[in-house]
KERO-465495 format. One line per 3 residues: number of its first residue (from 0); their letters; for each residue x negated, z, y of N, C-alpha, C, CB. Coordinates in steps of 0.05 Angstrom, whole numbers, plus 5000, padded with zeros to 4 digits. Atoms other than C-alpha are relative to their C-alpha. Glycine has a CB too. Example, Ala and Ser with C-alpha at 12.3 -4.5 7.8 and 13.67 -1.06 7.14 Angstrom:
% residues 2
0> AS> 4982:5000:4976:4754:5156:4910:4982:5000:5024:5020:5025:5001  5016:4999:4976:4727:5143:4979:5015:5014:5022:4991:4971:5009
***
This chain:
% residues 224
0> XXX> 4989:4973:5005:4982:4699:4954:5030:4999:4999:4990:5018:5022  4971:5001:5001:5054:4682:4970:5011:4988:4974:5011:4983:5024  4992:5012:5025:5059:4638:4909:4996:5019:4976:4985:4974:4994
3> XXX> 5004:4980:5021:5031:4694:4866:5022:5021:5000:4972:5014:5003  4978:4981:4998:5084:4742:4892:5025:4988:4987:5005:5007:5029  4977:5014:5012:5136:4691:4870:5000:5004:4969:5000:4970:5007
6> XXX> 5002:4997:5029:5111:4700:4798:5008:5027:4990:4972:4993:4991  4990:4974:5009:5134:4772:4797:5028:4997:4987:5001:5020:5023  4974:5007:5011:5203:4742:4783:5000:4972:4989:5023:5004:5022
9> XXX> 5004:5028:5009:5184:4681:4742:5025:4985:4990:4980:5000:4977  4976:5013:5011:5253:4668:4713:5023:4997:5020:5010:5016:4977  4979:5001:4980:5292:4672:4778:4997:4974:5016:4999:5025:5019
12> XXX> 5001:5026:4987:5306:4602:4803:5009:5003:5030:5019:4980:4986  4993:5000:4971:5310:4588:4878:4988:5022:5017:5029:5001:5002  5012:4979:4985:5270:4648:4898:4975:4989:5015:4991:5024:4982
15> XXX> 5022:5010:4984:5224:4627:4956:4978:5021:5003:5011:4990:5027  5022:4980:4995:5156:4659:4968:5005:5020:5022:4974:4985:5005  4995:4980:4980:5177:4691:5034:5020:5021:4992:5010:4986:5026
18> XXX> 4980:4981:5009:5238:4722:5003:4988:5019:4979:5025:4986:4988  5014:4984:5020:5196:4746:4944:4982:5020:5013:4984:4982:4981  5018:4982:4985:5146:4777:4992:5016:5023:5012:4984:4985:5021
21> XXX> 4983:4980:4988:5201:4814:5028:5011:5019:4979:5023:4988:5016  4990:4983:5022:5231:4839:4963:4978:5017:4989:5012:4982:4978  5022:4985:5011:5163:4861:4938:4995:5025:5017:4975:4983:4999
24> XXX> 5006:4978:4982:5153:4905:4999:5024:5019:5002:4992:4990:5028  4977:4983:4993:5224:4930:5012:5007:5019:4977:5023:4983:5007  4993:4983:5022:5235:4958:4942:4984:5026:5001:4996:4986:4973
27> XXX> 5017:4976:4998:5176:5006:4948:5006:5017:5024:4971:4992:4999  4995:4986:4975:5192:5024:5020:5026:5015:4999:4999:4981:5024  4974:4987:5002:5265:5040:5005:4997:5025:4983:5021:4981:4987
30> XXX> 5004:4977:5017:5243:5087:4949:4984:5022:5014:4987:4993:4974  5017:4982:4984:5190:5118:4994:5018:5015:5020:4977:4986:5014  4983:4987:4980:5242:5132:5048:5019:5020:4987:5016:4979:5016
33> XXX> 4983:4981:5014:5289:5164:4998:4985:5025:4992:5013:4987:4975  5017:4978:5008:5232:5208:4973:4993:5018:5025:4974:4990:4987  5007:4985:4975:5214:5228:5045:5024:5017:5009:4992:4981:5022
36> XXX> 4977:4985:4991:5285:5251:5058:5002:5000:5030:5000:5028:4989  4997:4998:4971:5294:5276:5129:4974:5006:5014:5021:5021:5006  5026:4996:4987:5220:5284:5142:4995:4978:5021:4977:5001:4979
39> XXX> 5007:5019:4980:5200:5251:5207:4973:4987:4994:5000:5014:5028  5025:5015:5005:5146:5198:5203:4990:4989:5027:5005:4977:4980  5012:5008:4974:5102:5191:5265:4975:4983:4996:4994:5024:5016
42> XXX> 5025:5015:5004:5037:5164:5236:4997:4992:4971:4976:5018:5008  5002:5011:5027:5026:5119:5176:4972:4987:4997:5023:4979:4995  5026:5012:5005:4960:5098:5145:5003:4979:4977:4978:5021:4993
45> XXX> 4999:5022:5020:4955:5031:5107:4972:4996:4990:5012:4974:5012  5027:5001:5011:4894:5036:5062:4995:4973:4986:4995:5024:4980  5005:5026:5012:4861:4971:5043:5019:4979:5012:5002:5000:4970
48> XXX> 4980:5017:4987:4902:4932:5094:4994:4971:5000:5004:5009:5029  5008:5028:5001:4863:4868:5087:5005:4986:5027:5014:4985:4977  4994:5015:4975:4889:4817:5138:5024:5010:5015:5004:4971:4993
51> XXX> 4979:4987:4985:4945:4863:5160:5028:4993:4992:4997:4993:5028  4973:5007:5008:5004:4833:5122:5015:5026:4993:4999:4981:4976  4987:4976:5008:5021:4900:5090:5005:5019:5023:4984:5014:4978
54> XXX> 4998:4983:4976:5009:4936:5156:5024:4992:5017:4975:4999:5017  4977:5009:4985:5061:4893:5191:5026:5007:4987:4998:4969:5004  4976:4993:5014:5112:4905:5137:5005:5030:5003:4998:4993:4970
57> XXX> 4997:4971:4996:5099:4980:5143:5011:5007:5028:4974:5015:4995  4991:4995:4973:5109:4977:5218:5030:4994:5004:4984:4984:5020  4972:5007:4999:5176:4944:5208:5017:5020:4984:5005:4972:4989
60> XXX> 4985:4980:5017:5196:4994:5154:5003:5027:5015:4986:5004:4973  4999:4975:4985:5179:5053:5200:4997:4994:5030:4977:5019:4990  5001:5011:4972:5197:5027:5270:4993:5021:5021:5026:4988:5007
63> XXX> 5006:4979:4980:5186:5095:5304:4972:5011:4996:5020:5022:4998  5027:4989:5006:5116:5106:5275:4978:4982:5011:4997:5004:4970  5025:5015:4995:5046:5086:5295:4988:4995:4973:4981:5016:5018
66> XXX> 5011:5008:5026:5012:5049:5238:4971:4992:5003:5017:4976:4988  5029:5006:4999:4937:5047:5226:4993:4985:4974:4984:5026:5003  5010:5015:5023:4909:4993:5180:4970:5005:4997:5006:4970:5003
69> XXX> 5028:4994:5006:4843:5012:5147:4990:4981:4979:4996:5030:4992  5012:5017:5021:4797:4965:5109:4969:5001:5003:5010:4971:5003  5029:5000:5001:4724:4961:5088:4988:4973:5008:4991:5009:4973
72> XXX> 5010:5027:4995:4719:4886:5102:5004:4993:5030:5014:4980:4983  4997:5008:4972:4704:4867:5175:5011:4971:5002:4973:5001:5014  4989:5027:4999:4722:4795:5157:5030:5000:4998:4988:4983:4976
75> XXX> 4971:4998:5002:4793:4813:5135:5011:5011:5026:5008:5017:4976  4990:4988:4975:4801:4857:5196:4999:4982:5024:4983:5025:5006  5001:5019:4978:4779:4802:5243:5024:4981:4999:4974:4983:4998
78> XXX> 4976:5017:5003:4836:4759:5215:5025:5016:5009:5003:4990:4971  4977:4983:4992:4885:4817:5224:5001:5003:5030:4997:5028:4988  5000:4997:4970:4863:4826:5297:5007:4973:5013:4973:5009:5009
81> XXX> 4993:5026:4989:4868:4751:5309:5030:4995:4999:4985:4978:4985  4972:5003:5003:4939:4750:5283:5015:5017:5020:5009:5006:4971  4988:4982:4980:4955:4809:5327:4999:4988:5028:4986:5028:4999
84> XXX> 5003:5012:4974:4929:4773:5388:5019:4976:5003:4971:4991:5004  4983:5022:4999:4968:4711:5371:5029:5008:5004:4998:4983:4974  4973:4990:4997:5032:4751:5365:5004:5009:5029:5005:5024:4981
87> XXX> 4998:4990:4972:5019:4784:5433:5002:4976:5019:4977:5018:5007  5000:5023:4982:5007:4716:5465:5026:4986:5001:4978:4981:4993  4975:5014:5002:5073:4689:5442:5024:5017:5007:5004:4988:4973
90> XXX> 4978:4981:4994:5114:4750:5462:5013:4993:5027:4989:5029:5000  4987:5004:4974:5167:4739:5516:4992:5022:5020:5030:5000:4996  5008:4981:4979:5151:4773:5582:5019:5023:5002:4998:4986:5028
93> XXX> 4980:4979:4998:5216:4811:5585:5012:5004:4972:5022:4992:5020  4990:4994:5027:5228:4841:5516:5003:5030:4998:4980:4990:4978  4994:4972:4999:5262:4908:5510:4990:5015:4975:5030:5004:5002
96> XXX> 5009:4987:5024:5245:4923:5438:4969:5000:4998:5012:4985:4975  5029:4998:5002:5174:4947:5424:4991:4982:4977:4992:5029:4994  5009:5019:5021:5139:4890:5386:4984:5014:4979:4984:4977:5012
99> XXX> 5014:4988:5022:5108:4905:5319:4971:5004:5007:5003:4983:4975  5029:4998:4996:5037:4890:5342:4992:5022:5020:4990:4973:5010  5006:4978:4982:5041:4943:5397:4998:5027:4986:5020:5001:5022
102> XXX> 5000:4975:5014:5049:4996:5344:4979:5002:4978:5027:5005:4988  5020:5002:5021:4991:4975:5300:4972:5001:5011:5004:4974:4984  5029:5000:4994:4917:4991:5304:4985:4996:4974:4991:5027:5013
105> XXX> 5016:5005:5024:4861:4973:5256:4974:5015:5003:4996:4970:4995  5026:4986:4999:4798:5011:5237:4984:4991:4976:5004:5031:4999  5019:5008:5021:4737:4990:5197:4987:5026:4989:4978:4981:5011
108> XXX> 5010:4976:5012:4721:5047:5149:5002:4999:4970:5015:5025:5011  4998:4996:5029:4710:5068:5077:5018:5023:4995:4972:5005:4987  4980:4979:5002:4771:5108:5057:4990:5024:4984:5025:4989:4987
111> XXX> 5010:4978:5016:4731:5150:5008:4989:5022:5019:4978:4991:4981  5010:4982:4980:4700:5182:5070:5006:4988:5028:4968:5006:4997  4990:5016:4977:4741:5155:5128:4991:5010:5027:5030:5000:4999
114> XXX> 5007:4989:4974:4720:5202:5184:5024:5004:5018:4981:4982:5013  4976:4996:4984:4792:5206:5208:5006:5030:5001:5024:4984:4988  4994:4971:4998:4819:5274:5231:5017:5011:4977:5014:5005:5027
117> XXX> 4984:4985:5020:4847:5325:5182:5029:4999:5008:4990:5029:4997  4972:4996:4996:4922:5327:5174:5012:4983:5023:5007:5029:5005  4992:5018:4977:4936:5267:5219:5020:4979:4992:4976:4987:5011
120> XXX> 4981:5021:5008:4985:5225:5178:5023:5013:4984:4986:4979:4982  4976:4992:5015:5055:5233:5150:5003:4984:4974:5025:4997:5017  4999:5018:5023:5049:5175:5101:4974:4985:4997:5024:4980:5002
123> XXX> 5023:5017:5007:4989:5143:5067:5008:4981:4978:4975:5018:4992  4991:5020:5018:5003:5078:5032:4975:4985:4988:5019:4979:5013  5020:5016:5013:4957:5044:4981:5014:4978:4984:4981:5018:4981
126> XXX> 4985:5022:5012:4985:4976:4963:4982:4980:4986:5017:4987:5021  5014:5021:5016:4955:4934:4907:4969:5001:5004:5010:4973:5008  5029:4997:4997:4884:4962:4915:4987:5017:4978:4993:5012:5027
129> XXX> 5013:4981:5018:4873:5017:4863:4991:4985:4975:5020:5022:4992  5008:5014:5025:4869:4967:4805:4973:4985:5004:5021:4979:4992  5026:5012:4994:4807:4939:4840:4977:5019:4997:5000:4987:5027
132> XXX> 5020:4979:4997:4770:5005:4835:4992:5012:4973:5010:5021:5018  5008:4983:5022:4729:5043:4783:5011:5028:5004:4969:5001:4997  4988:4974:4999:4748:5115:4769:4989:5017:5023:4995:5014:4973
135> XXX> 5012:4982:4980:4699:5150:4817:5013:4997:5028:4971:4995:5001  4987:5002:4974:4726:5121:4882:5030:5006:5000:4995:4973:5012  4972:4994:5002:4797:5128:4857:5004:5030:5003:5012:4990:4974
138> XXX> 4999:4971:4998:4785:5203:4849:4994:5009:5029:4980:5013:4981  5007:4993:4972:4752:5207:4918:5022:4993:5020:4974:4986:5008  4979:5008:4982:4809:5170:4951:5024:5018:4999:5009:4971:4994
141> XXX> 4978:4981:5002:4861:5218:4924:4993:5026:5016:5005:5007:4970  5008:4976:4985:4821:5276:4954:5001:4995:5030:4972:5009:4991  4999:5007:4972:4815:5240:5020:5028:4999:5010:4985:4974:5006
144> XXX> 4972:5001:4992:4889:5227:5022:5011:5028:5004:5017:4985:4979  4991:4972:4996:4902:5301:5012:4990:5012:5026:4990:5017:4976  5011:4989:4975:4856:5318:5070:5014:4988:5024:4970:4993:5002
147> XXX> 4990:5014:4977:4887:5267:5117:5030:5005:5004:4995:4971:4998  4971:4996:4998:4961:5283:5103:5006:5027:5013:5013:4997:4973  4989:4975:4990:4999:5335:5142:5015:5014:4977:5019:4995:5024
150> XXX> 4984:4986:5021:5034:5389:5100:5027:4986:4998:5003:5030:5007  4975:5014:5004:5094:5355:5069:4997:4970:5001:5020:5009:5019  5004:5028:4999:5063:5287:5078:4999:4987:4972:4974:4994:5015
153> XXX> 4997:5014:5025:5068:5234:5024:4980:4978:4997:5029:4989:4997  5017:5022:5007:5019:5188:4990:5016:4982:4981:4973:5009:4987  4986:5020:5017:5047:5124:4958:4981:4979:4990:5023:4987:5017
156> XXX> 5017:5020:5013:5012:5079:4909:5018:4979:4987:4981:5012:4978  4986:5022:5012:5040:5011:4892:4979:4982:4986:5017:4983:5021  5020:5016:5014:5003:4973:4838:5011:4991:4973:4974:5016:4996
159> XXX> 4992:5010:5026:5005:4939:4770:5010:5023:4982:4977:4986:4987  4989:4980:5018:5047:4977:4719:4991:4994:4972:5031:5000:5002  5009:5005:5028:5013:4983:4651:5023:4998:4980:4981:5022:4991
162> XXX> 4977:5001:5018:5082:4992:4620:5019:4976:5006:5015:5026:5002  4983:5023:4993:5111:4929:4652:5001:4980:4977:4990:4987:5026  4998:5021:5021:5138:4879:4601:4989:4974:5010:5030:4997:4993
165> XXX> 5011:5025:4989:5117:4823:4648:4970:5000:4996:5006:4998:5030  5029:4999:5004:5045:4846:4645:4993:5000:4971:4988:5025:5014  5007:4998:5029:5046:4863:4571:5004:4974:4986:5018:5021:4987
168> XXX> 4995:5025:5013:5072:4794:4555:4982:4977:5010:5029:4992:5005  5018:5021:4990:5017:4757:4593:4982:4991:4977:4983:5011:5023  5017:5010:5021:4976:4712:4547:4972:5012:5003:4998:4969:5001
171> XXX> 5027:4989:4999:4906:4738:4529:4982:4984:5019:4987:5001:4973  5017:5016:4983:4875:4680:4567:5004:5007:5029:5006:4970:4996  4994:4992:4973:4909:4703:4631:4986:5027:5006:5030:5002:5006
174> XXX> 5014:4975:4997:4883:4773:4621:4970:4996:5004:5005:5019:4976  5029:5006:4997:4812:4746:4613:4994:4988:5027:4991:4981:4977  5004:5012:4973:4820:4705:4676:5002:5021:5021:5021:4978:5004
177> XXX> 4997:4979:4980:4844:4765:4715:4976:5018:5001:5025:5017:4994  5023:4982:5001:4785:4807:4692:4975:4987:5012:4994:5008:4972  5023:5013:4987:4737:4754:4719:4999:5005:5029:5002:4970:4995
180> XXX> 5000:4993:4972:4759:4772:4789:5007:5029:5005:5020:4982:5015  4993:4972:4998:4782:4843:4776:4987:5016:4977:5032:5005:5000  5016:4989:5022:4727:4874:4733:5007:5028:4991:4972:4999:5006
183> XXX> 4994:4972:5007:4755:4945:4734:5028:5003:4989:4997:5017:5025  4972:4999:5010:4823:4927:4704:5002:5019:4976:5009:4972:4992  4998:4983:5024:4808:4961:4638:5000:5030:5008:4977:4994:4981
186> XXX> 5001:4972:4990:4790:5026:4675:5027:5007:5012:4977:5003:5020  4975:4995:4986:4853:5021:4717:5022:5006:4980:5008:4977:5018  4978:4997:5019:4900:5012:4658:4998:5025:4982:5002:4976:4982
189> XXX> 5004:4975:5016:4870:5072:4621:5000:5025:5017:4974:4998:4985  5003:4977:4982:4866:5117:4682:5028:5012:5006:4986:4991:5027  4975:4986:4995:4920:5170:4692:5002:5006:5030:5002:5026:4984
192> XXX> 4998:4996:4971:4939:5163:4766:5015:5025:5007:5014:4976:5012  4985:4976:4994:4990:5219:4764:4983:5025:4997:5025:5001:4982  5018:4976:5004:4940:5269:4736:4979:5001:5021:4987:4998:4972
195> XXX> 5020:5000:4979:4889:5247:4787:5011:5011:5026:4990:4971:5005  4988:4989:4976:4937:5262:4844:5005:5030:4998:5026:4985:5006  4996:4972:5004:4955:5329:4815:4974:5016:5001:5014:5005:4973
198> XXX> 5026:4987:4999:4881:5346:4807:4990:5003:5029:4980:4985:4983  5008:4999:4972:4872:5331:4881:5017:5020:5016:5002:4972:5013  4984:4980:4987:4926:5382:4898:5028:4991:5007:4987:5008:5024
201> XXX> 4973:5009:4994:4988:5339:4904:5021:5012:4981:5001:4969:4998  4978:4990:5016:5056:5362:4878:5023:4979:5001:5010:5027:5011  4976:5017:5001:5123:5329:4862:4993:4971:4995:5016:5002:5027
204> XXX> 5009:5027:5007:5089:5269:4831:5022:4986:4983:4973:5001:4984  4979:5016:5014:5140:5216:4810:4991:4971:4997:5027:5002:5014  5006:5029:5004:5134:5146:4782:5026:4985:4995:4981:4997:4975
207> XXX> 4977:5017:5004:5184:5090:4784:4991:4971:5001:5022:5005:5021  5006:5029:4999:5187:5014:4778:5006:4990:5028:5018:4984:4980  4996:5013:4973:5177:4979:4845:5012:4973:4997:4973:4998:5015
210> XXX> 4990:5026:5007:5193:4912:4813:4992:4995:4971:4988:4977:5019  5006:5004:5028:5186:4879:4744:4970:5002:4992:5010:4974:4992  5028:5000:5006:5110:4880:4749:4984:5024:5010:4987:4975:5010
213> XXX> 5015:4979:4986:5090:4938:4793:5014:5027:4999:4995:4992:5029  4989:4973:4999:5100:5013:4794:4994:5013:5027:4988:5017:4977  5003:4984:4976:5107:5061:4852:4996:5029:4991:5025:4998:5019
216> XXX> 5006:4972:5005:5075:5130:4848:5000:5015:5027:4973:5004:4985  4997:4984:4975:5095:5181:4901:4991:5029:4994:5029:4999:5010  5008:4972:5003:5065:5250:4912:4999:5013:5028:4972:5002:4986
219> XXX> 4998:4985:4974:5070:5303:4966:4978:5021:5003:5028:5013:5003  5018:4978:4994:5020:5348:4999:5017:5025:5004:4982:4995:5025  4983:4975:4997:5048:5419:4991:5000:5010:5029:4990:5022:4981
222> XX> 4997:4989:4973:5072:5454:5053:4980:5023:5005:5029:5011:5005  5019:4978:4997:5024:5512:5041:4975:4995:4983:5013:5027:4993
***
């Protein structure tokens, strides 16, 4: 995965996978924070958290918030919990700063019908997961995000950008290879994510480039 992130900037020499990973995350988070303005962020939901990598980055980006990682795979979540335990075991006894792992929890659930309480999050993040989905669950997830966000809360989607020159210039053979593991790619590239969020009730929908390959879509739950 780290080496794949490096390919987002294929022409940049000397860029290491860890630095590329940090750049991949921080660009979207910086734009999200600017969009949030002075809104306080107490609870963040990381949808499709997998092994918790994105969840840990979110906890660092929002150091005053509690972060909940949600995933449908118990296998990925077991790895996330193991990493959390390993972090806790290596923590110094006397440490004044609250460690990242103390602010993170994980839950096994289907986000289309999560069972989480209404209006319980300030930010909901979906990172690199929507391109894996057909249209029906994508529509359901937008509605669930609306239910779970507090008034003024923000949903953020980071994923492949159909307008990216990096993606458009990929050889046909690479596209075919990608579709072998991501069968819903054609649906994703034809699906209007902004219109889907607006249909779910979101407002102030904006789109921007997160990096040369990915886009960031932000939308807000209205105050009333």
